[in-house]
C-alpha positions as CSV (number, residue, x, y, z in Angstrom):
1,X,99.9,136.7,112.1
2,X,100.0,132.9,112.2
3,X,101.0,132.5,108.6
4,X,104.4,134.0,109.4
5,X,105.4,130.8,111.2
6,X,105.1,128.5,108.2
7,X,108.6,129.2,106.9
8,X,110.9,128.0,109.6
9,X,109.8,124.3,109.6
10,X,110.2,124.3,105.8
11,X,113.9,125.3,106.1
12,X,114.5,122.6,108.8
13,X,112.9,119.9,106.6
14,X,115.4,120.6,103.8
15,X,118.5,121.0,106.0
16,X,118.0,118.1,108.5
17,X,115.9,115.3,107.1
18,X,118.0,112.5,108.7
19,X,117.4,113.9,112.2
20,X,113.6,113.9,111.8
21,X,111.1,111.1,112.6
22,X,109.3,112.3,109.5
23,X,110.7,114.6,106.8
24,X,108.4,115.7,103.9
25,X,110.0,117.8,101.1
26,X,108.2,119.4,98.3
27,X,105.3,116.9,98.4
28,X,102.6,117.1,95.9
29,X,99.8,114.7,95.0
30,X,96.9,114.7,92.5
31,X,94.2,112.1,91.8
32,X,93.3,111.6,88.1
33,X,90.0,113.5,88.6
34,X,91.2,115.9,91.3
35,X,94.3,117.9,90.7
36,X,96.3,119.6,93.4
37,X,95.0,117.7,96.4
38,X,98.3,118.5,98.1
39,X,100.7,121.1,96.8
40,X,104.4,121.7,97.7
41,X,104.1,120.4,101.3
42,X,107.2,120.7,103.5
43,X,107.5,119.8,107.2
44,X,109.5,117.7,109.6
45,X,108.4,116.0,112.8
46,X,110.9,115.3,115.6
47,X,111.0,112.0,117.5
48,X,108.3,111.8,120.3
49,X,106.6,115.0,119.0
50,X,102.8,115.1,118.9
51,X,101.5,117.3,116.1
52,X,97.9,118.1,115.2
53,X,97.0,118.1,111.5
54,X,94.0,120.5,111.2
55,X,91.8,121.5,108.3
56,X,88.4,121.5,106.8
57,X,86.9,118.4,105.1
58,X,88.6,117.7,101.8
59,X,91.8,119.7,102.6
60,X,94.0,116.6,102.2
61,X,94.6,115.2,105.7
62,X,93.6,111.6,104.9
63,X,95.5,111.7,101.6
64,X,98.6,113.0,103.5
65,X,98.4,110.0,105.9
66,X,98.1,107.6,103.0
67,X,101.2,109.0,101.5
68,X,103.1,108.9,104.8
69,X,102.5,105.2,105.2
70,X,103.2,104.3,101.6
71,X,99.6,103.5,100.5
72,X,99.8,106.2,97.9
73,X,102.7,107.3,95.7
74,X,103.6,111.1,95.6
75,X,103.1,112.8,92.3
76,X,106.2,114.8,93.2
77,X,108.5,115.2,96.3
78,X,109.9,112.9,98.9
79,X,109.0,111.4,102.3
80,X,111.5,109.9,104.7
81,X,111.2,108.3,108.2
82,X,114.3,108.5,110.3
83,X,116.3,109.2,107.2
84,X,115.0,106.3,105.2
85,X,112.7,106.9,102.2
86,X,109.1,105.8,102.4
87,X,108.6,103.5,99.4
88,X,105.0,103.1,98.1
89,X,103.6,99.6,98.4
90,X,106.2,98.4,100.8
91,X,105.1,97.5,104.3
92,X,107.0,99.5,107.0
93,X,106.5,98.6,110.6
94,X,108.0,101.9,111.6
95,X,104.7,103.6,110.9
96,X,101.2,102.6,112.2
97,X,98.0,104.0,110.9
98,X,94.9,104.0,113.1
99,X,91.8,104.5,110.9
100,X,89.0,107.0,111.7
101,X,86.5,104.2,111.8
102,X,87.7,101.1,113.7
103,X,85.2,98.9,111.9
104,X,87.5,99.5,108.8
105,X,90.4,98.0,110.8
106,X,88.8,95.2,112.9
107,X,87.6,92.1,111.2
108,X,88.5,89.0,113.2
109,X,86.2,86.9,115.4
110,X,87.9,88.1,118.6
111,X,89.9,91.0,119.9
112,X,92.9,88.8,120.5
113,X,92.9,87.6,117.0
114,X,92.7,91.1,115.6
115,X,95.6,92.3,117.7
116,X,97.6,89.2,116.8
117,X,96.9,89.3,113.1
118,X,99.8,91.6,112.0
119,X,102.3,89.9,114.2
120,X,101.4,86.4,112.8
121,X,101.7,87.7,109.3
122,X,105.3,88.7,110.1
123,X,105.9,85.1,111.1
124,X,106.9,85.9,114.7
125,X,107.1,82.9,117.1
126,X,103.7,82.2,118.9
127,X,105.3,83.0,122.3
128,X,106.4,86.4,121.2
129,X,103.0,87.1,119.5
130,X,101.3,86.3,122.8
131,X,103.6,88.5,124.7
132,X,103.1,91.5,122.4
133,X,99.4,91.1,122.2
134,X,99.1,90.9,126.0
135,X,101.3,94.0,126.4
136,X,99.3,96.0,123.9
137,X,95.9,95.0,125.4
138,X,97.1,95.8,128.9
139,X,98.5,99.2,127.8
140,X,95.1,100.1,126.2
141,X,93.2,98.6,129.1
142,X,91.2,96.1,127.1
143,X,92.8,92.8,128.1
144,X,89.5,91.8,129.7
145,X,87.9,92.0,126.2
146,X,90.4,89.7,124.6
147,X,87.9,86.9,123.7
148,X,85.0,89.3,122.8
149,X,84.0,89.8,119.1
150,X,85.1,93.3,118.1
151,X,81.6,94.0,116.6
152,X,80.0,93.6,120.0
153,X,82.1,96.4,121.6
154,X,81.3,100.0,122.2
155,X,82.9,102.7,120.0
156,X,85.4,103.6,122.6
157,X,86.4,100.0,123.2
158,X,86.8,99.4,119.4
159,X,89.0,102.5,119.2
160,X,91.3,101.1,121.9
161,X,91.4,97.7,120.3
162,X,92.4,99.3,117.0
163,X,95.2,101.2,118.7
164,X,96.3,98.1,120.5
165,X,96.5,96.2,117.1
166,X,98.9,98.9,115.9
167,X,100.9,99.2,119.2
168,X,101.5,95.4,119.1
169,X,103.6,96.0,115.9
170,X,105.8,98.4,118.0
171,X,105.8,101.3,115.5
172,X,107.9,104.4,116.2
173,X,105.3,106.7,114.6
174,X,101.5,106.7,115.0
175,X,99.2,108.3,112.5
176,X,95.8,108.8,114.0
177,X,92.9,109.8,111.8
178,X,90.1,111.5,113.8
179,X,90.8,109.5,116.9
180,X,87.9,110.9,118.9
181,X,85.3,110.7,116.2
182,X,81.9,109.3,117.4
183,X,83.1,108.8,121.0
184,X,81.1,109.7,124.0
185,X,82.6,112.3,126.5
186,X,84.0,109.6,128.9
187,X,85.5,107.5,126.1
188,X,87.0,110.6,124.6
189,X,88.6,111.6,127.9
190,X,90.0,108.1,128.3
191,X,91.4,108.1,124.8
192,X,93.1,111.5,125.3
193,X,94.8,110.2,128.4
194,X,96.0,107.1,126.6
195,X,97.4,109.1,123.7
196,X,99.1,111.5,126.1
197,X,100.8,108.5,127.8
198,X,102.3,106.9,124.6
199,X,105.9,107.6,123.8
200,X,105.6,107.3,120.0
201,X,105.8,110.2,117.6
202,X,102.2,111.1,116.8
203,X,100.5,112.9,114.0
204,X,96.8,113.5,114.8
205,X,94.4,114.5,112.1
206,X,91.4,115.9,113.9
207,X,88.4,118.3,113.8
208,X,88.5,118.0,117.6
209,X,90.3,121.3,118.3
210,X,90.1,120.9,122.0
211,X,91.9,117.6,121.7
212,X,94.6,119.3,119.6
213,X,94.9,122.1,122.2
214,X,95.4,119.6,125.0
215,X,97.7,117.0,123.4
216,X,99.7,118.9,120.8
217,X,102.0,121.8,121.3
218,X,102.3,122.1,117.5
219,X,99.7,122.3,114.8
220,X,99.9,122.2,111.0
221,X,96.9,123.7,109.3
222,X,96.1,122.5,105.8
223,X,93.8,124.6,103.5
224,X,93.1,123.8,99.8
225,X,96.0,121.3,99.8
226,X,98.6,123.7,101.2
227,X,100.2,124.3,104.6
228,X,99.0,127.8,105.7
229,X,100.3,127.5,109.3
230,X,102.9,125.5,111.1
231,X,103.5,126.5,114.7
232,X,102.2,126.7,118.2
233,X,98.7,125.2,118.6
234,X,97.6,127.6,121.3
235,X,98.4,130.6,119.1
236,X,96.5,129.5,116.0
237,X,93.5,128.1,117.8
238,X,93.0,131.4,119.6
239,X,93.0,133.4,116.3
240,X,89.3,133.4,115.4
241,X,89.8,135.5,112.2
242,X,92.5,133.1,110.8
243,X,90.4,130.0,111.7
244,X,87.3,131.5,110.0
245,X,89.3,132.3,106.9
246,X,90.1,128.6,106.6
247,X,86.6,127.3,107.5
248,X,87.5,126.4,111.1
249,X,85.9,127.3,114.4
250,X,87.4,128.3,117.7
251,X,87.8,125.4,120.1
252,X,85.0,125.0,122.7
253,X,87.3,126.1,125.4
254,X,87.9,129.4,123.6
255,X,84.3,130.1,122.7
256,X,82.3,132.8,124.4
257,X,79.6,130.7,126.2
258,X,82.2,128.3,127.6
259,X,84.5,131.1,128.8
260,X,81.6,132.9,130.5
261,X,80.5,129.7,132.1
262,X,84.0,128.9,133.5
263,X,84.6,132.6,134.4
264,X,87.6,132.6,132.1
265,X,88.9,135.5,129.9
266,X,87.7,135.5,126.3
267,X,90.5,135.6,123.7
């Protein structure tokens, strides 16, 4: 059963926090009107690993990301990045958070200004700012949009600009909240290719289970604020009974109509 795999990563989180890109130990969090949003969370993420964070709406995925980047303070437990504690309220360029809705992240009058904003706030020299902005826009293939207003862009273009703004800060860890939300199929495919090409450690919170299956060898499943699975993505996403138990569905590529259409075996 998938649940059996949850114990090993817990042991590693306690024994080897300094070796992990992210180490979360006994993390719990409650809002004043919502107790037990997260309960006794343990995991570690290795450098350059891509891990899917999966769960139904309200399971705590977005709250977990807010804790990991220091926006929220844990009720209990610790978070460390590369052996250094995450301190709530202190900016840490090691971690970059890409919002689910790029309109919540993009606000300047041009794409260039949005991507340059964080670098300028760090007081970097203008030449270095220009170099990093150009590199980030080239990497995300939106350099031609540099002078366009972000609110005139398509959803896929906005998502790429939002990622460029984070990449320009040169983080070691990317937190991506529903990166394929509201994207058309072509934009989704382009984004998956982009994420697969990036060297950063990535945590991807997503309802797009086919994306998780394609990009992430490992998945963490949250249910009612607790980790109920931590292991191989392919294994858990082929277990229909387990997914149904936690209000999830089989990925499209594992569903009966898709398998019949593609003449593939049904799991």
